[in-house]
C-alpha positions as CSV (number, residue, x, y, z in Angstrom):
1,M,-4.8,-27.9,11.8
2,K,-7.4,-25.1,11.7
3,M,-10.7,-25.5,9.9
4,L,-13.7,-23.3,9.0
5,I,-16.8,-24.7,7.3
6,A,-19.1,-21.8,6.5
7,C,-22.8,-22.0,5.7
8,G,-24.5,-20.4,2.8
9,A,-26.6,-20.8,-0.3
10,L,-25.3,-22.1,-3.7
11,A,-24.7,-19.0,-5.9
12,A,-22.6,-20.2,-8.8
13,G,-21.5,-17.3,-11.0
14,V,-22.3,-14.7,-8.3
15,T,-19.4,-12.2,-7.5
16,L,-19.0,-11.4,-3.9
17,A,-19.5,-7.7,-3.4
18,A,-17.6,-5.3,-1.2
19,G,-19.6,-4.2,1.8
20,G,-19.7,-3.0,5.4
21,S,-21.5,-6.2,6.6
22,V,-18.3,-8.2,7.2
23,S,-16.9,-7.8,10.7
24,L,-13.2,-7.2,11.2
25,T,-10.6,-7.3,13.9
26,T,-6.8,-7.0,14.0
27,E,-4.0,-9.4,15.1
28,T,-0.7,-8.1,16.3
29,V,2.0,-9.5,14.0
30,V,5.0,-7.9,15.7
31,S,5.6,-5.3,18.4
32,G,8.6,-3.5,20.0
33,L,9.5,-1.7,16.8
34,A,10.9,1.9,16.6
35,R,8.3,4.2,15.0
36,P,7.1,1.9,12.2
37,V,5.7,4.1,9.4
38,F,5.3,1.6,6.5
39,V,5.0,-2.1,5.7
40,T,5.3,-3.6,2.3
41,H,6.5,-6.7,0.3
42,A,8.9,-7.4,-2.5
43,P,7.2,-8.5,-5.7
44,G,6.3,-12.2,-5.6
45,D,7.7,-12.7,-2.1
46,F,4.9,-14.4,-0.1
47,D,7.1,-15.3,2.9
48,R,8.2,-11.8,4.2
49,I,7.1,-8.3,4.8
50,F,9.5,-5.3,5.1
51,I,8.9,-2.8,7.8
52,V,10.2,0.8,7.7
53,E,11.2,2.2,11.0
54,Q,11.3,6.0,10.7
55,R,14.1,6.3,13.2
56,S,15.7,5.1,16.4
57,G,17.8,8.0,17.5
58,S,19.3,9.2,14.2
59,T,19.1,5.8,12.5
60,G,16.3,4.7,10.2
61,R,16.0,1.0,9.6
62,I,14.2,-1.5,7.3
63,R,13.3,-4.7,9.2
64,V,12.4,-8.1,7.7
65,F,9.6,-10.1,9.3
66,D,9.4,-13.8,8.2
67,L,5.7,-14.7,7.9
68,T,6.5,-18.4,7.7
69,T,8.2,-18.5,11.1
70,N,6.6,-15.4,12.6
71,T,10.0,-14.0,13.5
72,L,11.6,-10.6,13.2
73,Q,15.1,-10.7,11.7
74,T,17.6,-9.4,14.3
75,T,19.8,-7.8,11.7
76,P,18.2,-4.9,9.8
77,F,17.8,-5.2,6.1
78,L,19.2,-1.6,5.8
79,T,20.1,1.3,8.1
80,R,20.6,4.9,7.2
81,T,21.5,8.0,9.2
82,V,18.6,10.4,9.1
83,S,17.3,13.7,10.3
84,T,15.5,13.6,13.6
85,S,12.7,16.3,13.7
86,S,9.3,14.8,14.2
87,E,8.3,14.4,10.6
88,Q,11.8,13.5,9.3
89,G,13.6,10.2,9.0
90,L,13.3,7.1,6.8
91,L,9.8,7.5,5.2
92,G,9.4,5.4,2.1
93,L,10.3,2.1,0.5
94,A,9.6,0.6,-2.9
95,F,10.9,-2.5,-4.6
96,H,11.7,-2.5,-8.3
97,P,9.1,-4.5,-10.3
98,D,12.0,-6.8,-11.4
99,Y,13.4,-7.1,-7.8
100,A,13.4,-10.9,-8.1
101,T,15.9,-10.5,-10.9
102,N,17.9,-7.3,-10.2
103,G,17.5,-7.0,-6.4
104,K,17.0,-3.3,-6.6
105,F,14.9,-1.2,-4.2
106,Y,14.4,2.5,-3.4
107,I,14.1,4.5,-0.2
108,N,12.9,8.0,0.6
109,Y,14.6,9.7,3.6
110,T,15.7,13.0,5.0
111,V,19.3,13.9,5.9
112,S,20.4,17.3,7.1
113,G,16.8,18.4,6.5
114,D,16.8,17.6,2.8
115,T,15.0,14.7,0.9
116,F,17.0,12.0,-0.7
117,V,15.7,9.2,-2.9
118,D,18.3,6.4,-3.3
119,E,18.6,3.0,-5.0
120,F,20.2,0.0,-3.2
121,T,20.6,-3.6,-4.1
122,V,20.1,-6.7,-1.9
123,S,23.3,-8.5,-0.9
124,A,24.5,-11.4,-3.0
125,G,24.8,-13.8,0.0
126,D,21.8,-13.0,2.2
127,P,18.3,-12.1,1.0
128,N,17.5,-10.6,4.4
129,V,20.3,-8.0,4.2
130,A,20.9,-5.3,1.6
131,D,24.4,-4.2,0.4
132,A,24.8,-0.7,1.7
133,T,27.7,-0.1,-0.6
134,T,25.5,-0.3,-3.7
135,R,23.9,3.1,-3.0
136,R,23.0,5.0,-6.2
137,P,21.4,8.4,-5.7
138,I,18.3,9.0,-7.7
139,M,17.4,12.5,-6.7
140,R,17.8,15.1,-3.9
141,F,15.9,18.3,-3.2
142,D,15.9,20.9,-0.5
143,Q,13.3,21.0,2.2
144,P,13.0,24.6,3.6
145,F,11.3,23.5,6.8
146,S,11.4,20.3,8.9
147,N,7.7,19.3,8.3
148,H,5.8,18.2,5.2
149,N,8.4,15.9,3.7
150,G,5.9,13.6,1.9
151,G,7.9,10.5,1.8
152,W,5.7,8.0,-0.1
153,I,7.2,6.3,-3.1
154,A,5.9,3.4,-5.2
155,F,6.1,1.9,-8.6
156,G,3.0,2.4,-10.7
157,P,1.5,-0.2,-13.0
158,D,3.4,1.6,-15.8
159,G,6.8,0.6,-14.1
160,Y,7.7,4.2,-13.3
161,L,8.6,5.4,-9.8
162,Y,6.1,7.9,-8.2
163,I,7.4,10.2,-5.5
164,S,5.2,12.3,-3.1
165,T,7.1,15.4,-1.9
166,G,5.1,17.6,0.4
167,D,4.9,21.4,0.1
168,G,8.1,22.1,2.0
169,G,6.5,22.8,5.4
170,S,5.8,25.6,7.8
171,G,2.1,26.4,7.6
172,G,-0.1,27.6,4.8
173,D,2.6,27.0,2.1
174,P,4.2,30.4,2.5
175,G,6.2,30.0,-0.7
176,N,3.2,28.8,-2.7
177,R,5.3,25.9,-3.7
178,A,2.5,23.4,-4.4
179,Q,1.1,25.7,-7.2
180,D,4.6,26.5,-8.6
181,I,5.4,24.1,-11.4
182,T,8.7,25.7,-12.5
183,N,11.9,24.6,-10.8
184,Q,9.9,23.5,-7.9
185,P,9.6,19.8,-6.9
186,L,7.7,20.4,-3.6
187,G,3.9,19.9,-3.3
188,K,4.0,17.5,-6.1
189,M,3.6,13.9,-7.3
190,L,6.7,13.2,-9.3
191,R,7.1,10.4,-11.9
192,V,10.5,9.2,-13.1
193,D,12.1,6.2,-14.9
194,V,14.8,4.7,-12.7
195,N,15.9,2.4,-15.6
196,G,17.4,5.3,-17.5
197,D,19.6,8.4,-16.9
198,D,18.9,11.7,-18.7
199,F,21.6,13.4,-16.5
200,P,24.9,11.5,-17.2
201,G,27.0,14.4,-16.2
202,D,25.4,14.6,-12.7
203,P,26.4,11.7,-10.4
204,G,23.8,12.7,-7.9
205,T,20.9,12.6,-10.3
206,N,20.2,9.2,-12.0
207,Y,16.8,8.9,-13.7
208,A,15.1,9.5,-17.0
209,I,12.0,11.5,-17.8
210,P,9.0,9.5,-19.1
211,A,8.2,10.9,-22.5
212,D,4.5,11.1,-21.6
213,N,4.8,13.1,-18.4
214,P,2.4,15.9,-18.7
215,F,4.8,18.9,-18.7
216,V,7.4,17.5,-21.2
217,G,7.7,20.0,-23.9
218,A,5.5,22.5,-22.0
219,T,5.9,25.0,-19.2
220,G,6.5,23.1,-16.0
221,D,9.1,20.7,-14.6
222,D,9.3,17.5,-16.7
223,E,9.3,15.3,-13.5
224,I,5.9,16.5,-12.4
225,W,3.0,14.1,-12.7
226,A,0.5,16.0,-10.6
227,Y,0.6,19.0,-8.2
228,G,-1.3,21.1,-5.7
229,L,-0.6,18.7,-2.8
230,R,0.1,19.8,0.8
231,N,1.5,16.6,2.4
232,A,0.1,13.4,0.9
233,W,0.5,10.8,3.7
234,R,-0.1,8.1,2.3
235,C,-0.9,7.2,-1.3
236,A,-1.8,3.9,-2.8
237,F,-2.3,2.3,-6.2
238,D,-5.2,-0.1,-6.6
239,R,-3.4,-3.2,-7.9
240,A,-6.5,-4.2,-9.9
241,T,-7.3,-1.0,-11.6
242,G,-4.2,1.2,-11.4
243,D,-6.3,4.0,-9.8
244,L,-4.3,6.2,-7.4
245,Y,-5.6,7.4,-4.0
246,L,-3.9,10.3,-2.4
247,A,-4.6,11.1,1.3
248,D,-3.6,14.7,1.7
249,V,-3.1,16.2,5.2
250,G,-5.0,19.4,5.8
251,Q,-3.9,22.7,7.3
252,N,-6.1,23.2,10.3
253,A,-9.7,22.3,9.3
254,V,-10.2,19.7,6.6
255,E,-8.6,16.3,5.7
256,E,-9.0,15.0,2.2
257,I,-8.7,12.0,-0.1
258,S,-8.1,12.8,-3.8
259,F,-8.3,10.3,-6.6
260,Q,-6.6,9.8,-10.0
261,P,-8.0,7.2,-12.3
262,G,-5.7,4.6,-13.8
263,S,-6.5,6.0,-17.2
264,S,-5.1,9.5,-16.3
265,T,-2.5,11.1,-18.4
266,G,-1.4,13.3,-15.4
267,G,-1.3,17.0,-14.9
268,E,-4.0,17.2,-12.2
269,N,-3.9,20.2,-9.9
270,Y,-5.4,19.1,-6.6
271,G,-5.8,22.6,-5.3
272,W,-3.6,23.3,-2.3
273,R,-3.0,26.2,-1.2
274,C,-5.9,27.7,-3.1
275,Y,-8.2,25.1,-1.4
276,E,-8.1,23.0,1.7
277,G,-10.4,20.2,0.8
278,N,-13.4,21.9,-0.8
279,N,-13.0,25.1,1.2
280,A,-11.2,28.2,-0.2
281,F,-8.0,28.7,1.8
282,N,-5.8,31.3,0.0
283,L,-7.1,32.3,-3.4
284,T,-4.4,34.8,-4.2
285,G,-3.2,34.2,-7.7
286,C,-5.6,31.2,-8.1
287,G,-7.7,30.4,-11.2
288,P,-11.4,29.4,-11.4
289,A,-12.5,26.4,-9.4
290,S,-12.9,24.4,-12.7
291,E,-9.1,24.2,-13.0
292,Y,-8.8,22.1,-9.9
293,V,-9.5,18.5,-9.0
294,F,-11.4,18.3,-5.8
295,P,-11.3,15.4,-3.3
296,I,-13.7,12.5,-3.3
297,R,-13.8,12.4,0.5
298,T,-13.2,15.0,3.2
299,Y,-13.7,15.2,7.0
300,T,-13.2,17.9,9.5
301,H,-11.1,18.2,12.7
302,S,-14.1,17.7,15.0
303,G,-14.0,14.8,17.4
304,G,-10.2,15.0,17.9
305,N,-9.3,14.5,14.2
306,C,-6.1,16.2,13.1
307,S,-4.2,14.4,10.3
308,I,-5.3,11.8,7.7
309,T,-3.4,8.5,7.3
310,G,-4.1,7.2,3.9
311,G,-4.5,3.4,3.4
312,E,-4.8,0.8,0.7
313,V,-7.4,-0.8,-1.5
314,Y,-8.1,-4.3,-0.4
315,R,-7.5,-6.9,-3.1
316,G,-6.7,-9.9,-0.9
317,C,-8.3,-13.3,-0.7
318,A,-9.2,-13.8,3.0
319,I,-12.0,-11.2,3.0
320,P,-13.6,-11.4,-0.5
321,E,-16.6,-9.3,0.6
322,L,-14.2,-6.3,0.8
323,D,-12.7,-6.6,-2.6
324,G,-12.1,-3.1,-3.9
325,T,-12.6,-1.4,-0.5
326,Y,-10.3,1.5,0.4
327,F,-9.3,2.0,4.1
328,Y,-8.0,5.1,5.9
329,A,-7.7,6.5,9.4
330,D,-7.0,9.6,11.4
331,Y,-3.6,9.8,13.1
332,C,-4.8,11.7,16.2
333,S,-8.3,10.4,16.9
334,G,-7.7,6.8,15.7
335,Q,-11.0,6.8,13.8
336,A,-10.9,4.4,10.9
337,F,-13.2,4.1,7.9
338,S,-13.6,2.2,4.6
339,F,-15.5,2.9,1.4
340,V,-15.8,1.8,-2.2
341,Y,-15.2,4.3,-5.1
342,D,-15.9,3.4,-8.7
343,G,-14.5,6.6,-10.2
344,A,-17.8,8.4,-9.9
345,N,-19.7,7.3,-6.8
346,L,-18.5,6.8,-3.3
347,T,-20.5,4.1,-1.5
348,E,-20.4,1.7,1.5
349,L,-18.8,4.3,3.8
350,T,-18.3,2.3,7.0
351,N,-16.9,3.3,10.4
352,R,-14.3,0.7,11.3
353,T,-13.0,2.4,14.5
354,S,-14.3,-0.2,16.9
355,E,-12.9,-3.0,14.7
356,I,-9.4,-1.8,13.6
357,G,-8.9,1.7,14.9
358,G,-8.7,3.5,18.2
359,G,-5.8,5.2,19.9
360,F,-3.3,7.7,18.8
361,G,-0.7,7.1,16.1
362,I,-2.0,5.0,13.2
363,A,0.9,5.9,10.9
364,S,0.3,3.8,7.8
365,F,-1.3,0.9,6.1
366,G,0.4,-1.7,3.9
367,L,0.0,-4.9,2.0
368,D,1.7,-8.3,1.8
369,A,2.1,-10.2,-1.5
370,Y,-1.3,-11.9,-1.0
371,G,-3.0,-8.5,-0.8
372,E,-3.8,-8.8,2.9
373,M,-3.7,-5.5,4.8
374,Y,-1.6,-4.3,7.8
375,I,-1.7,-1.3,10.1
376,C,1.4,0.4,11.4
377,R,1.2,2.0,14.8
378,L,3.8,4.6,15.6
379,S,4.0,3.2,19.2
380,G,5.8,0.1,17.7
381,S,3.4,-2.5,16.4
382,I,2.3,-4.0,13.1
383,E,-1.3,-5.4,13.1
384,K,-3.0,-7.5,10.4
385,I,-6.6,-6.9,9.5
386,V,-8.5,-10.1,9.6
387,P,-12.2,-11.2,9.5
388,T,-13.9,-12.3,12.7
389,R,-15.3,-15.4,11.1
390,G,-13.3,-17.8,13.3
391,L,-10.8,-20.4,12.3
392,I,-9.6,-20.9,8.7
393,E,-8.4,-23.7,6.6
394,D,-4.7,-23.3,7.2
395,C,-2.9,-26.6,7.0
396,D,0.6,-25.2,7.2
397,E,-0.5,-22.8,10.0
398,N,1.2,-19.7,8.5
399,G,-1.9,-17.5,9.0
400,I,-2.8,-17.5,5.3
401,E,-5.9,-19.4,4.2
402,D,-4.9,-22.4,2.1
403,A,-7.1,-21.4,-0.8
404,C,-5.6,-17.9,-0.8
405,Q,-2.2,-19.5,-1.2
406,V,-3.4,-21.6,-4.1
407,A,-5.0,-18.6,-5.8
408,A,-1.8,-16.6,-5.5
409,G,0.2,-19.4,-7.0
410,N,1.9,-20.2,-3.8
411,P,0.2,-23.4,-2.5
412,P,0.8,-24.6,1.0
413,A,3.4,-27.4,1.3
414,C,1.0,-29.7,3.1
415,G,-1.4,-30.2,0.1
416,C,-0.1,-32.2,-2.8
417,T,-2.3,-30.3,-5.4
418,A,-4.9,-27.6,-5.5
419,A,-7.5,-30.4,-4.9
420,D,-5.9,-31.6,-1.7
421,L,-8.1,-29.5,0.6
422,A,-8.6,-31.6,3.7
423,E,-6.9,-34.1,5.9
424,P,-5.3,-36.5,5.4
425,F,-3.0,-34.4,3.2
426,G,-1.0,-36.1,0.5
427,V,-4.0,-38.3,-0.4
428,L,-6.9,-37.3,-2.7
429,D,-10.1,-38.8,-1.4
430,L,-13.8,-38.2,-0.5
431,S,-12.8,-35.7,2.2
432,D,-11.3,-33.4,-0.4
433,V,-14.5,-33.6,-2.5
434,Q,-16.6,-32.8,0.5
435,A,-14.4,-29.8,1.4
436,F,-14.6,-28.5,-2.1
437,V,-18.4,-28.9,-2.3
438,S,-18.9,-27.3,1.1
439,G,-16.6,-24.4,0.2
440,F,-18.3,-23.9,-3.2
441,V,-21.8,-23.8,-1.6
442,A,-20.6,-21.3,1.0
443,Q,-18.6,-19.2,-1.4
444,D,-15.6,-19.9,0.7
445,P,-12.2,-19.0,-0.9
446,I,-11.1,-22.6,-0.4
447,A,-13.2,-23.5,-3.5
448,D,-12.2,-20.4,-5.6
449,L,-9.6,-22.3,-7.6
450,A,-9.6,-20.6,-11.0
451,A,-10.0,-17.2,-12.5
452,P,-12.1,-15.1,-12.4
453,F,-11.3,-15.1,-8.6
454,G,-14.1,-13.9,-6.4
455,V,-16.6,-15.7,-8.7
456,F,-17.7,-19.3,-7.9
457,D,-18.5,-20.9,-11.3
458,L,-17.9,-23.8,-13.6
459,S,-14.2,-22.9,-14.0
460,D,-13.6,-23.7,-10.3
461,L,-15.3,-27.0,-10.6
462,Q,-13.3,-27.8,-13.7
463,A,-10.1,-26.9,-11.9
464,F,-10.9,-29.1,-9.0
465,V,-11.8,-32.1,-11.2
466,T,-8.7,-31.7,-13.3
467,S,-6.4,-31.5,-10.2
468,F,-8.2,-34.3,-8.4
469,T,-8.2,-36.7,-11.3
470,G,-4.5,-35.9,-11.9
471,G,-3.7,-37.3,-8.5
472,C,-0.8,-36.4,-6.2
473,P,2.6,-36.2,-7.9
């Protein structure tokens, strides 16, 4: 049994703001992996995270880590033969929004130098193993060089699959592919509907075009959602707003983070190869600067920086002070930062290197179903970002604060109701009342029992009283 009783002033109705004042650290979740480049979760699955291993030899793997037992499954969820140059391999994973019902998931990987996006289905008899025979190709496109494969895929809040492609590689985009929107998928963010098929005569192409994609009925490939990207590694949707963050790797001088609001109708041109960050790079054939969407954040290659690793927007429960905070790092220097962006203003830029960064090879960030954040290190480990506040209320000792499990609709097994906050569990008594009052005064998530979450107000008190007076079942 682990317990934290924090101190603070009563502030009912006050929303905890994101900020750099909270102190963070990391905990190693698992090590000994083969080039982990992504970690994610299946929708509604609070017990597992899925880890993408770029490759071991010529084999890319998806591994399952059980958060309830803190064990890595020995048998991979899925394996694929992949290309083996440094930026090639198994690069992306996304679960269908209806995965709990249909068991479908999608991967982005390179074979023989080309990019494949495929669909698979989980096996009928084992939720920790996919059925490799269910492969359904979604799309394939040529990669003229071995680098800049993009690889990020994710379902947006609209239910469509977004695919980041990279500009095809070499250096300086010699084919100007990122600016070419005709018969050219490279240097783009694509958006497709995996629930339909507009190409019934092509067994290797299985998707439909969303009718509101920006180039439908106009000059430009129908699949394109945005363009002018060099090699976006990685991207992330804010699960609260639908905003899209795109961390685009620079050529040799500037790294950048671009932004697309959740209200966007697509069609943005993020500028590469005309611009590297805010700097002109190769203006041949380019339009006026007003035609491009410039980044919200840039940094240079000074201090050992070389390549941005995009992160995630924190929307978890364990660190409410950081709600809405975006994290990122540099692959070479290990410098790590966070900031808050409201669509117009970037604030609270905080250097997190001493807390969560340092060292070569931060390859990716990811989230579990609770919204808690993880770091992938290419050397083989997955680390979880946690506050340095000390012990937490964690009656089932799964590393997740009990109140966070309650808020996520996945209450710990040791408490009989949402009001069963303190030992002895299975009994509602004065100790639970004291735990709730202490948590409410301290604005501790243990007392954040009702929406709007992150706000401590009358709705939390009402939820506690209703649960308490209802008794244990």
